[in-house]
C-alpha positions in Angstrom: 23.0 16.0 0.4 24.2 12.5 -0.5 21.1 10.3 -1.2 22.7 7.0 -2.2 21.4 4.1 0.0 19.6 6.6 2.2 17.2 3.8 3.1 19.9 1.9 4.9 21.8 4.7 6.7 21.9 4.7 10.5 19.1 6.9 11.8 19.9 10.3 13.3 17.1 10.6 15.8 18.0 14.2 16.7 17.7 15.3 13.1 14.5 13.3 12.7 12.9 15.1 15.6 14.1 18.5 14.3 12.6 17.8 10.9 9.3 16.7 12.6 9.3 19.9 14.6 9.8 21.9 11.5 7.0 20.1 9.8 4.7 20.8 12.8 5.5 24.5 12.7 4.7 24.6 9.0 1.3 22.9 9.6 0.5 25.5 12.3 1.4 28.3 9.9 -0.9 26.9 7.3 -3.8 26.7 9.7 -3.2 30.3 10.7 -3.1 31.6 7.1 -6.1 32.6 5.1 -7.9 29.7 3.5 -7.9 29.3 -0.3 -10.5 27.0 -1.8 -10.0 25.0 -4.9 -10.3 23.7 -7.5 -7.3 25.6 -8.9 -7.2 26.3 -12.6 -3.4 26.4 -12.9 -0.2 25.4 -11.0 3.0 27.4 -10.4 6.1 25.4 -9.8 8.5 27.4 -7.7 12.2 26.3 -7.8 15.7 27.8 -7.8 18.5 27.6 -10.3 19.8 24.6 -8.4 16.9 22.5 -9.7 18.1 19.0 -10.5 17.2 16.1 -12.8 15.0 14.5 -10.2 12.8 17.5 -9.9 12.7 17.9 -13.7 11.6 14.3 -14.0 8.8 14.7 -11.5 7.4 17.9 -12.9 7.6 16.5 -16.4 5.7 13.3 -15.4 3.2 15.3 -13.4 2.5 17.6 -16.3 1.6 14.7 -18.6 -1.1 13.6 -16.1 -3.0 16.8 -15.6 -4.9 19.1 -17.9 -4.3 22.5 -16.3 -1.6 25.0 -17.2 1.8 24.7 -15.4 3.8 27.8 -14.9 7.2 28.2 -13.2 9.4 30.8 -11.6 12.5 29.2 -13.1 13.4 30.8 -16.4 15.6 27.8 -17.5 12.9 25.3 -16.8 10.4 27.4 -18.6 12.4 27.6 -21.8 13.5 24.0 -21.8 10.0 22.5 -21.1 7.8 25.2 -22.6 6.2 26.2 -19.3 5.0 29.7 -18.9 7.5 31.8 -16.9 6.1 33.9 -14.0 7.8 36.2 -11.5 8.1 35.4 -7.8 5.7 38.2 -7.1 3.0 36.2 -8.8 3.0 33.7 -6.0 1.3 36.3 -3.9 -1.1 37.6 -6.5 -2.1 34.4 -8.2 -5.0 32.1 -7.4 -2.9 29.1 -8.6 -1.8 26.1 -6.6 1.9 26.6 -5.7 4.4 23.8 -5.6 7.5 24.6 -3.5 10.6 22.6 -4.5 12.8 23.9 -1.7 11.2 24.5 1.7 12.2 27.5 3.8 10.5 29.3 6.7 11.5 32.6 5.2 9.4 31.9 2.1 6.5 30.8 4.3 6.5 34.0 6.2 7.1 36.1 3.1 4.0 34.6 1.4 2.0 33.9 4.5 -1.2 35.1 2.9 -0.8 32.5 0.2 0.4 29.7 2.4 -2.7 27.6 2.2 -2.0 27.3 -1.5 1.5 25.9 -0.9 2.3 22.3 -1.5 5.8 21.3 -0.4 7.3 18.9 -3.0 10.8 19.1 -1.5 12.0 15.5 -1.3 14.2 16.5 1.7 11.3 18.0 3.7 9.7 15.5 6.1 9.0 11.7 6.1 6.2 10.7 3.7 4.8 14.3 3.3 6.4 14.9 -0.1 5.4 11.6 -1.6 1.9 11.9 -0.4 1.4 15.5 -1.4 1.5 14.7 -5.1 -1.6 12.6 -4.5 -3.4 15.5 -2.8 -2.7 17.8 -5.7 -5.0 15.8 -8.0 -7.8 16.2 -5.4 -7.1 19.9 -5.3 -7.7 20.1 -9.1 -11.1 18.4 -8.8 -14.5 20.0 -8.3 -17.0 18.5 -5.9 -19.1 17.5 -8.9 -16.1 15.6 -10.4 -15.5 13.9 -7.1 -19.1 12.8 -6.7 -19.0 11.4 -10.2 -15.8 9.5 -9.5 -17.1 8.0 -6.2 -20.3 6.9 -8.0 -18.0 5.2 -10.6 -16.2 3.3 -7.8 -19.5 2.0 -6.4 -20.6 0.9 -9.8 -17.3 -1.0 -10.3 -17.8 -2.6 -7.0 -21.3 -3.8 -7.8 -19.9 -5.2 -11.1 -17.2 -7.0 -9.3 -19.6 -8.6 -6.9 -21.4 -10.1 -9.9 -18.1 -11.6 -11.2 -16.5 -12.5 -7.8 -16.0 -16.2 -7.4 -17.8 -17.8 -4.4 -14.9 -19.5 -2.4 -14.8 -20.7 1.2 -11.0 -20.2 1.4 -8.8 -17.2 0.4 -5.1 -16.8 0.0 -3.2 -13.5 0.5 0.2 -13.5 -1.3 2.7 -11.1 0.2 6.2 -10.3 -0.9 8.5 -11.8 1.8 11.3 -14.3 1.0 9.0 -17.2 1.8 6.7 -16.1 -1.1 8.5 -18.6 -3.3 7.0 -21.5 -1.3 3.7 -20.9 -3.1 4.6 -23.9 -5.3 3.9 -26.2 -2.4 0.2 -25.5 -2.5 -2.8 -25.9 -4.8 -4.9 -22.7 -5.0 -7.6 -23.7 -7.4 -10.3 -23.6 -4.7 -9.1 -20.2 -3.2 -10.0 -16.6 -3.6 -6.6 -15.1 -4.6 -5.5 -11.7 -3.4 -2.1 -10.4 -4.6 -0.3 -7.2 -3.7 2.3 -4.7 -4.9 5.2 -5.9 -7.2 4.0 -9.5 -7.2 2.7 -8.4 -10.7 6.3 -8.7 -11.8 6.2 -12.5 -11.5 4.3 -13.6 -14.6 5.2 -17.2 -14.1 3.5 -17.2 -10.7 0.4 -15.5 -12.2 0.2 -18.2 -14.8 0.6 -20.9 -12.1 -2.4 -19.6 -10.1 -4.5 -19.0 -13.2 -4.5 -15.3 -12.5 -5.5 -13.3 -9.4 -9.0 -12.3 -8.3 -7.9 -9.1 -6.7 -4.8 -6.8 -6.9 -4.1 -4.3 -4.2 -1.4 -1.6 -3.7 -1.3 1.7 -2.0 2.3 2.9 -1.4 2.9 6.6 -2.3 6.5 6.0 -3.4 6.7 2.5 -5.0 3.3 2.5 -6.6 2.0 6.1 -7.0 5.3 8.0 -6.9 6.7 10.1 -9.7 9.8 8.0 -10.1 11.1 5.4 -12.6 10.4 2.5 -10.1 6.8 3.4 -9.8 6.4 4.0 -13.5 7.8 0.5 -14.3 5.4 -0.9 -11.7 2.4 0.8 -13.2 3.3 -0.4 -16.7 3.4 -3.9 -15.5 0.0 -3.5 -13.6 -1.6 -2.4 -16.9 -0.1 -5.4 -18.7 -1.3 -7.9 -16.1 -4.8 -6.4 -15.7 -5.4 -6.5 -19.5 -4.4 -10.2 -19.5 -6.6 -11.2 -16.5 -9.9 -9.5 -17.3 -11.8 -10.7 -14.2 -9.2 -9.2 -11.8 -10.0 -5.8 -10.2 -7.8 -3.3 -8.4 -8.8 -2.2 -4.9 -7.0 0.7 -3.2 -7.9 3.7 -1.1 -10.1 6.3 -2.6 -7.5 9.0 -3.0 -5.2 6.5 -4.7 -8.0 5.2 -6.9 -8.6 8.8 -8.1 -4.9 9.1 -9.0 -5.1 5.8 -10.9 -7.7 7.3 -13.2 -5.1 9.7 -14.4 -2.2 7.2 -14.5 -4.0 4.2 -15.9 -7.1 5.5 -17.6 -7.5 2.3 -19.5 -8.4 0.5 -16.3 -10.8 3.0 -14.9 -13.8 0.6 -15.0 -11.8 -2.0 -12.9 -10.5 0.2 -10.1 -12.4 0.4 -6.8 -11.6 3.1 -4.2 -12.3 2.4 -0.6 -12.7 5.2 2.0 -10.8 5.0 5.3 -12.5 5.1 8.7 -11.2 4.1 12.1 -13.5 1.1 12.5 -12.8 -2.5 11.5 -15.4 -4.2 9.4 -16.2 -6.2 6.3 -16.7 -4.5 3.0 -20.0 -4.2 1.2 -21.9 -1.9 -1.2 -23.0 0.3 1.7 -19.7 0.2 3.6 -17.0 0.6 1.1 -14.3 1.4 3.7 -11.3 0.0 5.5 -9.4 0.9 8.7 -6.4 3.2 7.8 -3.1 1.4 8.4 0.3 1.8 6.8 0.7 -1.8 5.7 -1.0 -3.4 2.6 -1.8 -6.6 4.5 -3.8 -4.9 7.2 -5.1 -2.1 5.0 -6.6 -4.0 2.1 -5.6 -7.7 1.8 -7.1 -9.1 5.0 -10.3 -7.0 5.0 -11.0 -8.1 1.4 -10.1 -11.7 2.0 -12.3 -11.8 5.1 -15.2 -10.2 3.1 -15.1 -12.9 0.5 -14.2 -16.0 2.5 -14.2 -17.5 6.0 -10.8 -19.1 6.0 -8.0 -16.7 5.2 -4.5 -18.1 4.4 -1.3 -15.9 4.2 1.9 -16.6 2.3 5.1 -14.6 2.4 4.4 -12.4 5.4 7.8 -13.1 7.0 8.0 -10.0 9.1 11.2 -8.3 10.2 14.4 -10.0 11.3 15.6 -8.1 14.4 18.9 -7.5 12.7 17.3 -5.8 9.7 18.2 -2.2 8.7 15.3 -1.7 6.4 11.5 -2.3 6.6 12.0 -6.1 5.9 13.3 -8.4 3.2 11.5 -9.3 0.0 11.7 -12.2 -2.4 13.7 -11.2 -5.5 11.1 -12.9 -7.6 8.5 -10.3 -6.7 10.7 -7.1 -6.3 12.2 -4.7 -8.8 15.5 -4.8 -6.9 17.4 -3.1 -9.7 15.2 0.0 -9.5 15.1 0.4 -5.7 17.8 3.1 -5.8 15.5 5.3 -7.9 12.8 5.2 -5.3 15.3 6.0 -2.5 16.8 9.0 -4.4 13.5 10.4 -5.7 11.8 10.4 -2.3 14.6 10.8 0.2 12.7 11.9 3.3 10.3 8.9 3.1 13.2 6.6 4.0 15.5 8.9 5.9 12.9 9.8 8.5 11.3 6.4 8.9 12.1 4.5 12.1 11.7 1.0 10.8 11.5 -0.7 14.2 8.7 1.6 15.3 6.8 1.0 12.0 7.1 -2.7 12.4 6.0 -2.7 16.1 2.9 -0.7 15.1 2.2 -3.1 12.3 2.4 -6.2 14.6 0.0 -4.6 17.1 -2.5 -3.6 14.4 -2.4 -7.0 12.9 -3.2 -8.7 16.2 -6.1 -6.4 16.8 -7.5 -6.9 13.3 -7.3 -10.7 13.4 -9.0 -10.9 16.8 -11.7 -8.6 15.5 -12.5 -10.7 12.5 -12.2 -13.9 14.4 -15.2 -12.8 16.5 -17.2 -13.1 13.3 -16.1 -16.7 12.7 -13.2 -15.9 10.4 -10.1 -18.2 10.6 -6.6 -16.9 9.8 -3.7 -19.2 8.9 -0.1 -18.4 8.0 1.2 -21.0 5.6 4.8 -19.8 6.0 6.9 -19.0 9.1 6.9 -15.4 10.3 8.6 -13.2 12.8 5.2 -11.4 13.3 3.8 -12.7 16.6 0.2 -12.8 15.4 1.1 -14.9 12.4 3.6 -17.0 14.3 0.8 -18.2 16.6 -1.4 -19.0 13.6 1.3 -20.9 11.6 0.2 -24.0 9.9 1.9 -25.7 6.9 -1.1 -27.2 5.2 -3.9 -25.6 3.2 
């Protein structure tokens, strides 16, 4: 299948529905199969001889992050990367976690008794499933004791952050739209500064604002994915965090656990927040956020509202109706030259996304969230123009 520019191709809604149907059948089969409980002491990577460079890269990166044995049913892969070779029959006998590189219903039925141990890492499978499943694998490898220890660490980090957090009446959320570059029009000395995602790329900006107070990110492809784009991003995150020692990373709990593997040098400055379907401010007893699919509503606004009463937003331009992607980004805060890697390494994430539907949901969630926090005396201002109705109504050019 051709993957170049898959993110911008015209959507085939019939095929998207078919793949969603296939995904639903798979989930039903998993629920019907015997349950296998972790943690698992080894992993079997099942792949055919058509295994390509993308798959090789992912499993090689993955292997460097974990401390359990990795086996494979591919003899060539075993010899080239010094994995232990196992026969296909071992998929049924083993108690290992099984990573399936090429999904098929025939294989699901053939190994039905082991299906609950299957993790589909086929990048052509369905939507965000493949990109998110790598995250879940790290949880599968953890014991309950390990998880409790990690959660306690996040709470300790949060308490430490509260002792360092500046007391500011105003906050500013920097997002990555084209209008981000207008930040030079404002003075942010008196603001609590929240930055997100690939803004870490712009070192000149970080110097101008004297460093961020909070960095947030949560995307399974661009930030936590096993691809060259995400790897470059994480390397820059480490560099920025080591420079600005009072800045902490906030993300969701599962992502925070993964960061402990990917950026262990930052483990004392990473805070994981649980997700619960209830809007609210964040404190030591309620380290949680409402689960949304956009970084502004998921983490930026809840954190800004927690630490200030006036929340300003820059760069949340929204989506031009003529767009054929999620929305546009400022080149100064985007690794544009590496985007193709993300597209090709996680094809279904982009191929199966209906951007207009995603955007409509985001606009609705943002309006609900802002109204909720406004009941508690919080004020929200968009300092730059936006297509998003909730921000368009709250547009004001002065800080």
